[in-house]
BAKOL-833106 format. One line per 8 residues: number of its first residue (from 0); for each residue x, y, z of N, C-alpha, C, O. Coordinates in steps of 0.1 Angstrom, whole numbers. Each point is the difference from the previous one (the first is absolute). Layout:
<recs>
NUM = X,Y,Z,X,Y,Z,X,Y,Z,X,Y,Z  ... .
</recs>
This chain:
<recs>
0 = 1159,982,-1036,-1,5,-11,-13,7,-4,-11,-6,3  12,18,-11,-13,7,-1,-9,-8,-11,5,-8,-8  -18,10,10,-7,-6,-8,4,5,-17,0,-9,-9  4,21,6,4,2,-13,10,-9,-2,-2,-7,-9  13,6,17,12,-9,-3,-5,-11,-2,4,-5,-11  -13,-2,17,-5,-14,-2,-5,-1,-15,3,-10,-7  -10,21,4,-6,-1,-13,9,2,-12,-2,-6,-11  11,15,13,11,-1,-11,8,-13,-2,5,-3,-11 .
8 = -3,-4,22,6,-11,1,-9,-10,-7,5,-7,-9  -18,5,11,-11,-9,-7,4,3,-15,3,-9,-8  -5,21,4,0,6,-14,16,-5,-7,2,-4,-12  8,6,21,13,-4,-5,-1,-12,-6,3,-3,-12  -8,-8,23,1,-13,-2,-9,-4,-11,4,-9,-8  -15,14,5,-9,-2,-10,6,1,-14,-2,-8,-9  11,19,7,6,6,-10,9,-8,-3,3,-3,-12  5,-1,24,14,-9,-3,-8,-14,-4,5,-6,-9 .
16 = -12,4,12,-6,-17,-5,-5,3,-12,1,-11,-6  -6,20,-3,-3,1,-11,13,0,-10,2,-6,-10  7,16,16,14,-2,-6,5,-11,0,7,-3,-10  -7,-6,20,5,-15,1,-5,-7,-10,6,-6,-8  -22,7,9,-5,-11,-7,4,2,-14,1,-11,-6  1,23,-3,4,2,-12,16,-4,-3,4,-5,-10  3,9,21,17,-5,1,2,-15,-3,7,-5,-8  -16,-3,18,-1,-14,1,-4,-6,-13,7,-9,-5 .
24 = -18,14,-1,-6,-6,-13,14,3,-12,3,-9,-8  3,21,8,11,4,-12,9,-8,4,5,-6,-10  2,2,24,10,-8,4,-3,-14,-5,9,-7,-5  -23,2,8,1,-15,-4,-1,0,-11,9,-7,-5  -17,12,-4,-2,1,-14,16,0,-8,3,-8,-9  2,16,12,16,2,-4,7,-11,0,7,-4,-10  -7,-2,23,8,-12,4,-3,-13,-10,8,-6,-6  -23,5,7,-5,-13,-8,2,3,-14,1,-10,-7 .
32 = -1,21,0,3,3,-11,14,-3,-4,3,-6,-11  7,9,22,13,1,-3,4,-15,1,9,-4,-8  -16,-5,16,6,-14,3,-7,-7,-10,6,-9,-5  -17,11,1,-7,-9,-12,9,5,-15,-1,-7,-10  7,17,10,10,7,-12,12,-10,2,7,-2,-11  -3,-4,20,13,-7,2,10,10,7,12,-3,-1  -15,15,6,11,7,5,5,-7,13,-7,-6,7  20,7,-6,6,-2,12,-1,12,8,-2,11,-4 .
40 = 6,-14,20,1,13,9,12,9,-5,-1,12,1  10,-17,-5,11,8,-6,-4,8,-12,5,11,-2  -13,-14,-6,-5,5,-15,-12,11,8,1,12,-3  -8,-14,10,-10,9,9,5,11,7,-6,11,-1  18,-13,9,9,10,5,8,9,-10,2,12,3  2,-20,-15,4,8,-10,-9,11,-6,6,10,-4  -17,-12,4,-11,7,-7,-4,14,13,-2,11,-2  1,-18,14,-2,10,8,10,10,6,-4,10,7 .
48 = 16,-12,-10,13,6,7,-2,15,-6,-4,1,-12  5,8,17,1,15,-9,-13,4,-6,-1,11,-5  -10,-20,6,-13,5,-3,-6,8,9,-2,-4,12  -1,16,-14,-4,10,7,-15,-1,2,-5,4,10  -3,-9,-20,-15,-7,4,-2,-8,8,-10,1,7  21,-14,-6,-2,-11,9,3,7,15,-5,-2,10  16,9,-13,5,6,16,-12,9,7,-1,1,12  -7,7,-20,-10,8,3,-11,-9,7,-4,1,11 .
56 = -1,-11,-21,-9,-11,5,1,-7,13,-9,-2,8  24,-1,-6,1,-10,10,3,13,12,-2,-4,12  4,13,-12,3,10,10,-17,4,5,-4,-1,12  -4,3,-21,-14,1,3,-6,-11,8,-9,1,8  13,-12,-12,-4,-13,6,5,-1,15,-6,-6,9  19,11,-8,6,-1,14,-6,9,9,-3,-3,11  -1,15,-15,-6,12,6,-14,-5,3,-4,2,11  -4,-8,-18,-14,-6,3,3,-12,9,-10,-2,7 .
64 = 18,-4,-7,2,-13,12,4,8,13,-6,-2,11  15,12,-13,4,8,14,-11,7,8,0,2,12  -8,1,-22,-14,6,7,-9,-8,3,-5,0,11  3,-8,-20,-14,-9,2,4,-11,15,-8,-2,9  20,-5,-8,3,-10,8,1,7,15,-6,-6,9  11,14,-8,1,5,13,-13,6,8,-2,0,12  -6,4,-22,-13,4,5,-8,-13,2,-7,0,11  6,-9,-18,-7,-9,3,5,-8,10,-8,-7,6 .
72 = 22,5,-2,3,-6,11,-2,7,12,-2,-7,11  2,23,-11,-5,6,12,-15,-3,3,-4,-2,11  -2,1,-20,-16,-5,1,0,-11,10,-5,1,11  13,-14,-18,-1,-10,7,5,1,15,-7,-2,10  19,5,-9,4,4,15,-9,6,10,-1,-3,11  -7,13,-18,-7,4,8,-15,-8,3,-5,-1,12  2,-3,-19,-11,-8,-1,1,-16,9,-8,-5,8  18,1,-12,3,-14,7,7,0,13,-1,-8,9 .
80 = 9,18,-9,11,0,13,-2,11,9,3,1,11  -11,10,-20,-2,10,10,11,14,-1,-2,11,6  9,-14,-12,14,7,-4,-5,14,-6,-2,1,-12  0,10,20,-3,11,-5,10,11,4,8,-4,9  -8,16,-12,9,10,4,12,3,-8,4,-6,-9  2,17,16,12,5,-8,12,-13,0,8,0,-9  -8,-8,17,12,-10,0,-3,-9,-11,9,-3,-7  -21,-1,5,-5,-6,-12,0,6,-14,3,-6,-10 .
88 = -6,17,12,0,11,-13,16,0,-6,3,-2,-12  6,4,23,14,2,-3,5,-15,-6,7,-1,-10  -10,-8,17,4,-16,-2,-6,1,-19,7,-4,-9  -19,8,8,-5,-3,-14,9,8,-7,5,-4,-10  -2,17,14,7,9,-12,11,-5,-1,3,-2,-12  6,-3,21,13,-8,-3,-1,-13,-10,7,-2,-10  -17,-5,13,-4,-11,-10,0,6,-12,8,-4,-8  -18,14,5,-2,5,-17,13,7,-4,3,0,-12 .
96 = 5,6,21,14,1,-8,9,-10,-1,8,0,-10  -8,-9,17,9,-10,0,-6,-7,-15,8,-2,-9  -21,-1,7,-6,-7,-12,7,9,-11,7,-6,-8  -9,19,8,3,9,-11,16,-2,-2,4,-3,-11  5,5,23,14,-5,-5,1,-13,-5,7,0,-10  -12,-10,14,1,-13,-6,-2,-3,-14,6,-6,-9  -19,14,7,-6,0,-12,8,7,-12,2,-3,-12  3,15,18,10,10,-11,12,-9,-2,4,-3,-12 .
104 = 2,-1,21,13,-7,-1,-3,-14,-11,10,-4,-6  -20,0,4,-2,-9,-9,-4,5,-14,2,-6,-10  -9,19,11,-1,7,-13,11,5,-7,2,-1,-12  8,6,21,13,6,-3,9,-12,-5,9,3,-9  -11,-15,14,10,-9,-4,-3,-7,-15,8,-3,-8  -23,2,7,-7,-4,-13,5,11,-12,5,-2,-11  -8,16,17,3,11,-10,11,-1,-6,2,-1,-12  11,3,25,11,2,-4,10,-13,-2,12,2,-3 .
112 = -18,-13,6,7,-14,-1,10,-2,11,9,-7,-3  -11,12,15,9,-2,10,-8,-12,8,-11,-5,-5  18,2,18,-4,-12,7,-12,6,8,1,12,5  -12,-21,-4,-11,3,9,3,-6,15,-8,2,9 .
</recs>
């Protein structure tokens, strides 16, 4: 990959890390408040189903994970195993797409009330 591409990946990972940090804090605080308030899993799902704000939040969370994790894994594979090049980049891209699909499957299940 070109040096420009590497810089863009570096930036994308840093931005996604910032988004992830915020999402993790919001998610954990929300779960702690819900549990301390005595809400059951069913009650929590009842409040999230059909809620566009939570759908948008968890979609952003999934996108951040789908960007951040593959870039980090690509770096680890390159540094630890020497895996570099087009095949590794393709593998990592597929991994990112799979993460996004699995994550969005869960988001849609919570948002719409379907099975995850």
